[in-house]
N, C-alpha and C positions, 0 to 999 in steps of 0.2 A: 275397421274391418273386423269381421267375425268369421270363424271357421266352424263347420259342423261335420259330423260323421254319422253314418246310418247303416242299416242292414242291406242297403243296395251296394255296399262295398266302395262307396265314393266319399272322398273328402272334398267339400265344397267351400269356396271362399265367398262371403257375402259382404256387400257394401251396405252399411247400416243407414246411409242417407238415401240411396237410390233403390235398395233391395235387389240390385243386380247380383247375379251369381256367376261363378266361374269354377271349373273343375281344377282341383289341385292335384289329386292323384286318384287312380282307380286301383283298389287293393285286389289281391288274389281272391278267387271265388270262395276259398275256404277260410278267409280272414274276415271276422265280424268285429268291427271296432266297438268299444264300450266307453272309453273315456279319452279326453284330449286336453292337454295343458301346454300353454306356451312357456318357453324359457323366459325368465324376467328380463325386461328391457334395460332397466338401469338400477343401480344401487348407489345411493348417496351422490347422485350426479354423474357417476361414471357409467358409460355405456359398456355393456357386457358383450363379449365377442360372439357368443352363440345366440344373440337375441332373435335371430330368424329361424330358430329351431323349435320344434314342438315334440312332445312325447305322446304316443298313441298306444293305448292298451287294447287288448283284443281277447276274444273268448278262447283262443287256442293256447293260453298261458304265456303269451309273449307280450313284450312291449317293443315299440318301434320308435327310433329317433329319426325324424324327418325334417327336411328343410322346407322353407315356405314355397319353394319351386315344385315341391312334390316328390323329390327324390328321397327314398328310404336310405338313410345313412347307415343304420345298424338295426338289426332285430335280435332280441335277447330272449332266451328261454328263461322265464322268471318264476312261474308258479305252476302247480298242478291244478288244472281247471282254469277258469276265466280270471284274468287280471281285472278286478273290479274298479280300481282307482290308481291313478298315477299323478304325483304332484312334485314340481320343482320346489326347492326351498327358496327363500327370499333373495339370497345372494347368488343363486345359480351354481352352488358348489356341490349340490347333492340332489338326488331324486329318490322319492319313496314310492313303493308300490304296495298295494294290498290285494290279496287274492281270495278266491273262493275256497282255497285250502286253509284259510285262517292264518296265513303267515303275512308278516309285514317285513319288507326288506328295504335296505338302504343301498343305493347305487351311486357311483361317481357320475359326474356329468358326461363321461364318455361311455357309460353303461357297464362298468366293472362293479361286481358285487362287493360291498364293504362289510355288511353284517345283516343277520336276521334279527330284527329288533324284538319281535314278539311272535308267538305261535300259539294258537288256540283252536278249539274244536269246531268253531262256527265261522262262516264266511265274514269277512270284514267289508262292509258295504261302503264305508266312507272313511277318509283319512285327511288330516290337515296338519300343516306345520304350525308350531308355536311362533309368536311374534319375533323371537330372537333366533329362530331356527335351531333351538337347543332342546325342544320338546316336540312330541308327536301326540296329536289327538286322534283316536280311532274308535270305531263302534265295535261293541261286543254284545250282540243280542240286544237286550234292553238296557245295557250299560254303556257309559262313556268312560274311556280310559285316557289319562294323560301320562305318557311315559317319557321321562327324560332320556337323552342319548347316553348320559353317563350311567354305567351299569350299577353303581352303588347308590344313585339318587332315588328318592322316594317316589313311588308310583301312586297317582291319585285315581281312584276308581269309584264310581257311584251309579246307582240305579237312576236313570234319567227319564224313562218312559215305561208305560204299562204294556206297550207293544214293541215289536222289532224296530230298532232305529235304522232308518234308511239313509239319512243325510246328516252331516255335521260340517260346520265351518268355523274357523277361528280368525278373527280380524287382527291384523298386525298393529293397527293404530289405537283402537280402544281396548284391545286385548279381551274382548268378550267372545263367548262361544254361542253358536246356534246349533240346535238339534231339532229334528223332526222325524216322525215315525208313523207306524201303523196304528197307533192310538189316536190318530187324527189331530195331534197337537204339535205346535212348535213352541220351543222354549229358549230363553236367553239365560246364560250362566256367566258367572265370572270365572277367572282362571284358577280359582280354588275349588270349583265345583259347587258354588252356592247359587241357588235358584234366584234369579232376578225377575223373571216374568214367565208365566205359563198361559198360553192362549186357551180360550174355550175350545171344546172339541169342534173340529171342522166337519164338513159333510163327508170328506174322503181322506184317505191317508196322505200325509205330507211326503211328496216324492222328490222335491228339490228345494233348495234354499241357498242363498249366497249373500254375503256382505258386499255393500258398495265399497270401493277402495278407501274412502275417507272414514268409514265406520259410522257415518251418521244415519244411514238407513240400510235396510236389507229387504230382499225379495223372497217370497215363499210361493212355491207352486204345488198344485195338486190337480185332481181331475177337473178340467174345464175351469180352473180357478187360478188367479194370480193376485197376491197381496203385495202391497208396498207398505213397509212398517218402519216406524222410528226405532232407533237403537234401544230404546227402553221397552219396546215390545208392542205398543199400541199401533193400530192400523191407520195409515193415511188414506189408502184407497184400496178398493176391491174391484177387480175386473173379472168378467166371466167369458173368456174366449172359448169358442167351440173348437178345441184343439185336442181333446182327450187329456191324458195325464201329461203334465209338464215334468219331464224326466231330468232335465239339467238346465241350470241358469248361469249366465256369465255377464258381468258388467263391463262396459267400456272403461278405459283407463281414467277418463275424466268423471265417471260416475253419473253421467246424464242419460245413458242408454243401456238397455238390457236386452239380451237375446236369450230365447228359450227353445230348447229342443223338445218337441211335442210328440205324443204317442201316435198321432195320425199322420206323421211324416212331415208336418209343417214346421217352419221355423218362425217363432214368435218374435216380433220386434216391438219394443216398448220405449217410450221417452218420458222422463220425469218432467212434469209441468206443474203449474199452479203453486210453485214455491213462493213464499212470502217473506219479506224482510220489513221490519218496522223501526222507525226512528222518529220520536216525538210525534208530530202531526202527520208524518208521511208513512204510507204503507206501500211498498213496491211488490207487485205480484207478477211472476213470470207466467203469462197465460198461454204461450205457445213456444215451440222450440226456437224460432227466430223472432226476437222481440227487441224492443228498445232501438229500433232502426238498424239492427245488425243484419248483415248478409249471411252470417253463419250462426250456428246454435250457441246459446248462452250456456256456459258450463259452470260459472261460479259468480256469485254476487254477494254484496254486503251493504248494509246501511249503517252509517256511523255519524260522528259529530259534525263532519263538514258536508258530506255528500254520499248518496248511494253510489256504489261502484259496481260496474258490471265487467265480466271478463268472458270472452269467447275464445275460440281455439287459436286465434292469431294475434288479437289485439286486446288491450285493456282500455276501457273508457271510464271517465269520471264525470258524474252528473251532479249538478247543483240540486240540493234538496228543496230549494225554494221554487225554481222555475222548471225543474226536471228537464233542463236542456243540457247537452254535453258541454263541459268546460273545454277550453282550448288545450286539451292534453289527450293524446292517444299513444299508448305505449306498444311498440312492436316487441313481442315476447319471443325469447329464444326457444322455450319449450312450449309445446302445444297443450300441456296439461298443468293447470294451476290447482293445487289441492287446498289452499288456504288463503283467505283474505282477512286481514285485521286492520282496523281503522282507529286512529287517534285524531285529536283535534287538528294537528298540523301535517301529519304524515300517514301513509298507509303501507302495509307490508304484504308482499306476495311470497308464497312458497310454492316451488315446483320441484320436479325431480332433480334439478341442477343446483339449487341453492335458495337462500333467503335474500330478498331485495326490499329495501325501503325507498319509497318514492315520496316526493312532495306532490301536492294536488295539482301542481302545474306540469307534472309529468317528468320532473328531473330525478334521476337516480341519485339518492343521497348516500346510501352505504349498502354494503353486502357483507354482513358479519359471518364469520366462519370459526369453527373450532375443530380439532382433530376428531375424526370419526363421526361427523355430523350426518345424520340421516334425515334429510328434509322430507322424504317420502313417508315418514312415519310420524310427522308432526300434526298436531291438531290444536284447537282453541284452548284445550286444557294444558298443553305443554309449551305454548308460546304466548307471550303477552307483550303489548306495545303501549308506550306512553309517548309524550312529546319529546322525551330526552333519553329514554331507556328501552332496550329490548331485553327480554328475559326468555331463556330457552332451557327447558329441562333436557338433560342428556339421556337419550334412550338406552345407551349401553350401561350407564351407571345412574340409576334413577334417584339417587340421593343428591346428585350434583346439579346446580343451576348455574348457567353461564349468563353473565350480565354484560351488555354491550352499550356503548354510547351510540345514539342514533346518528349523529352527524359524522362520526369517524368510522363507525363499525368496529372499533377496537374495544378490548375488554376494559371495564371500568376499574379504576384504582390501581392496585398492584398486579392486576391480571389474574389473581386467584379466583376461582369460582366459589360460589356459596355452597357449602356442603351441609346437608341436614343429617340427622342421626338415623332416619328411616327413609324408605322410598317415598318419593313425592308423587301424588296422583293429580294435583291441579295447582296451577300458579296464576296469580293475577297482580298486575301493577296498578297502584292507585293513579288517578288521572288529575288530581288537584294539587295545587301548591307548586313551589319551585323545585328544580332538579335536586338541590342540596337536601331536600326533605322527602325525596321519593322513597316509597316503601313498597315492599312486595309481600303479599299474603300467600301462604301455601297450605295445602291440606295434604297430610301424609296418609299412609296406608291404614293407620289406626283411626282415621277420620278426625284427627286433632288439627286445629287451626293455629297457625303460627304467623308472626309478623316480624319482619326484619328490615332495617334501613338498607337501601341500595348502595349509597355512598358512605362508607364507613370511616373515611378519612384517617386511615392508619390504625384504627381500633380493631380489636378482635371481633369476629362476627358475633352479632347479638341477635339471636333468634328466640323470640319470646312467645310463649303459648298464650293464646287469648280465647280459645274455645275448644269444646270437645263434642264428639259425635256430629260433626258438621258434614252434611251430605252435599251441599251446594252453596256457592257464595257469589257475590258480585259487588264491585265498587260502584259508587255513584259516578255519573259521567263527568262531574265538574268539581266535586269536593271529596276530601279524603274521609269518606263515610262508607262503611262496609256493612252489608247485610248478608245474612245466611240463615239456613234452616238447621237447627240443632235438635235432633230427635224429632219430637212433635212440637217444637217451639220455634217461632220466627223471631230472630234476634237482629237488632240494628246496633252496630258499634258506632256511636256518634263521633267518637274520637279515638280510634284504635291506637293511634300513635302515642297516646298518653302512657301506654305500657313501657315506653322507652324513657319517660320522664319521671313518672310516679305510678308504678304498677298497681299500688293499692287503690288508686282512683278508678281503675278500669271497670270494676263491677258497678260503679256509680254513674258510668257514662253510657249505660246500655238501655235500650228499649226492648222489652220482651212482650211478645204477643202469642196467643194460642195459635199453633200452626196446623191444627186438625182440619181447618177449612181447606187446606191445600191437598188433602187426600194422601194416597200412597205414592211413594217415590216421586216427589215433586222436584222440579229443576228450575232455578232462577234464570230467566232469559236475559233480563236487563234491569237496571236501576237508573232511571232517567228522571232528573228533577226530583219530585217527591213521590214518584210512582214506581212501584216494583212489579214487574211482570213475571208470573210463575206459570210454568207448564206442569199440569197435573199428570199423574201416572196414566190417565186415560186419554191424554192428548189435549184436553180442554185448557183454556187460559183463565187464570185468576189474577186479579189485580189487588194490590195492597198499597195503601198510602202511608207515607212517613212524614213526620213533622217537618215543615220547611225551615224551622228556626236553626237547627244545627248547621245546615248549609250556609245560612246567612252569617252565623257566627264564624265559620271557617273563612268566609270572604272578608270579614272585618279583621280577623287575625292576620290574613295574608297581606292586607293593606295597612297594617299597624293602626287600625281604627279602634283603639282600646276603649275610648270613651263611648263610642257607639256600641261596642260589645257589652260594656257594663249596663248601658241603658236597655239593651235587648234582654239581658238576663233579669234585670229588675222588672221589666214588663211581663216576661213570660212566667216568672216565678216557678221555674222548673229546676229542681236540684241537679238533674242530669246536665243541664246547660251550664250551671255554675261549676260543676266538676270539670266539664270540658274546658271552660274558660280558665280554670286554675291550671290545667295541664298545658294549654296553649301559652299562657302568660309565662309559666316557668320555662318552657322550651325556648321562648324568645327573651328570657331574662328581664321580663317586665314585672319587677318585684312588687310594685305598688298595686298593680291590677291583680296579681296573684294573691297578695295579702287580702284584698277585698273579697276575692272569690272563695278562698279557703275559709274566711270568716263566715261567709254566707252559708257554707255547708257544715259549720261547726267543727272544723279541724283545728283545734286550739294549739296542739303541739306543732303543727306545721306553720301556723301563723307565728309562733314564737321563734321557730328556727329561721323563718324568712327575715324577721326583725334582727336576729343575730347576724345573718348574712349581710344585711344592710349596714350593720355597725362595724364591719371588718375594716381594718385600717388601710388595706391596699387592694388594688385591683386583682392581683394574683391570688390572694387569699379568698377574695369574693368568688372568683372563678372556681377555685378549688372546692369551696363549700357548695357551690351550685352543682358541680359534678358529683359531690358526695350525696346531695339531695336526690339525684337521679340514680344513685347506686353505682357510680363509676369511680370506685376507690383507686384503682391503679392509675387512671388518668389524672385524678386529683393529686396524687403523689408526684407524678411526673411534672405537672405544672408547677408545683411548689419547689421541687428540686431544681428545675430549670431556672426559676427566679431566685435561687440561692436561699430560699426560706427552709432550711433544713429542719429547724425546730418545728415549724408548722407541719411539715411532712411527718415527723415523728409523732406529733400530737394527734394527727389524723388517725394513726394506727392505735394509739393509746385509747382514743375515744371509741374506736371500734373493737377494742379488746384483742387486736392483732398483735399480741405481745412479742412473738418471735420476730416479726417484721420490724416492729418498733426498735427492738434491741439490735437487730441487724443493721439498721440505718444509723443508729447511734454509734455503734462500733466502727462502721465503715467511715463515717465522717468525723470520728473522734470528738464527739460532743454530746452532752446530755445523756450519758450512760446512767449517771446518778438519777436523773429525772425519770427515766424509764423504770429503774429499780424501785424508786420511791412510789410511783403510781402503782406498780405491780404489787408491792408490799401492802399498800392501802387496800387494793382490791381483794387480795387474799384474806386479809384480816376481816373485811366486810362479809365475805362469803364463808368464813370459818374454815379455811383450808390452809395447809402448810405448803411451802414451796417444794416442788418435786422435779422441776426442770434442772437438769445438770448444768446447762449453760447459764441459767440465771444464778444458780448456786455458786458457780465458778466466778462470775463477775462480782457477786455480792461479797466475796471474801476480800477483794482488793479495792473496793469502791466504798467510800463513806457516804451515807445518805444524810444530808442536812437540809431540812425543809426551808430554813431561812435563806441559805445560799441558793437553793433551787428557785425560790420565789424571786430573789433578786435577779437571777439570770433571766427568768421569764420576763420580768419587767423591762430589763435591758433589751431583750429581743424585740418586744413590742414597741419600745421607743425607737429602736433602729428602723423597724418596719414603717412606723408612722413618718419618721424623718425622710426615709427613702421615698415613700409615696408622695410626700409634700414636695420634695425636690423634683420628682418626675412631673408633678403637676405644674410647678413653676417653669421648668424647661419647656413644657408643651405650650404654656401661655406666652412665652417670650421668643418662641421660635421665629426666625426671620422669614418674611414673606418673599416668595420668589417672583 
């Protein structure tokens, strides 16, 4: 349903499907309405009590709170001159009005004045709430102003247009700002006031604009003109209705329909069609409102690994990508509005105003993850990611925090603690290849740095490793743990990004770098399927780039433990990047013989020698510890050795790493090898030409005699014990009785 107001003093209700109208209320003859805004329906799945209320502003300086039945609940004297705009915030706790008198005022939901936020000498033609309802965007002549509600917070103000700004809007999902004015241009800005897109001059001033609820598209209206544009600014479609100036635009909650108030007294009704979704050899296009055999309009669709999925206002259908016939699953949905569909190989995810739901392709509800303060109405494809075993969600209220859930149970992974980054995260993506134990998440923070972290940390501290800078867009391969992205003007493929968790110095040797200038300005990666990457350019055109198929084949050999096949592939391809990938994969799987061959092929002599040293270790525990050391996990190596009772080995680890204080701490704690630590410390200081300055080492040196012969004898005895213990364990394993 849509509501309109006009100079005939009438408020009308319109049915967007049938175009039928009914009178809601007839206003007094001296009341001329200007703006109308409905109270928000839901927040985070909770229905708000005043959802059937709307605010109406008028030329007499008043705003009116009215019910959907047409009864005026309250009229408030708000401004001197016309009230040009009135907007509820996203949680329905406050109302803001802007007037011809240049004032901006905040009111309670019952109409009580809370504060005058700003006062200026020129009329405020448009106002919008920030995504978190903690900031206000308003127009000031040719300038846009972002003013926080906190009095001491910094105000952001910039010149946005060469003419008077008539309309502005701020989307709560993508956090981007729209503006349009008398210079006949519309522009897209980020929330810091940085220009992202500026249109060419139109024929007439821009009189209206509005974001679709999900932030993927927006509409722009002017004299006899209506544009549908992508969120990056380029135009999908241009219509020329004979309506005069389009003064106001409003989207339906599902983002499929648009209503416009026109200068000739007509109401414009528009429907978004010809949307297209591509997956491998299948392209699905919505050619009309009711399609795919649906009796109602289609409001959301997606194409993914198993099937294209379609959703309309009551049910969700799943179609086979081979026959394009509906599978035997039809889901009856609680909410009429689905804002997001994500697909993985085995499951798909729906988000609506009430929650997140994961379904199998047979239509079975698998799980519904939740966390405190979750706002599903503000989620999009950049803040949610799905794989066969994991769901990742960025918290809107604290954008440094990522919640990780198990798909089957809907419960938090591991110890239940979320993954916390040091900066705000703007985009996340889970890899789609490999087992659940090796699942990884890639994230881009507000500095456009790209990081990688394992999802299942198995008791370890969070390990978030940087793998790229100036990354504007990224995408995982649909089947292998291969990542692509655009860094500045360079297209980069990380053949094995997980190598940063095993041997980070190998990472630069596993990259494919290409000139990205062919992608133009502001490109966006849509998909990475097979060996084809699809990129949307800043002007809306599609560009395709191919990636070598060998890395994906190497990943499949690693996943199936086909190390001989992996070696043959690398020898055939003769690509150093493949050898580097194989070295990292083999070390991660503790396949030391293959790792030795791969490191040899790329000339890493020091690593080859260390691998041979690992192979010569007398016990399984010391082998595991040195594998952990190889990957840079010294605390885990120490813990493994201490748990096995190999105290000397744990001390020696820190001696080799020059962690002298920790080595001495362990020796004192376990009352052994204090003289060994002092001896190695003394030899090290002598080599570097320095004298002992640590009070703790000086203290123990006074009471402990250092005798290298005794130390060597103790070391030999420790190694003998370790070998005997390993031999006994091996014998016990071989003679264990069969059940």
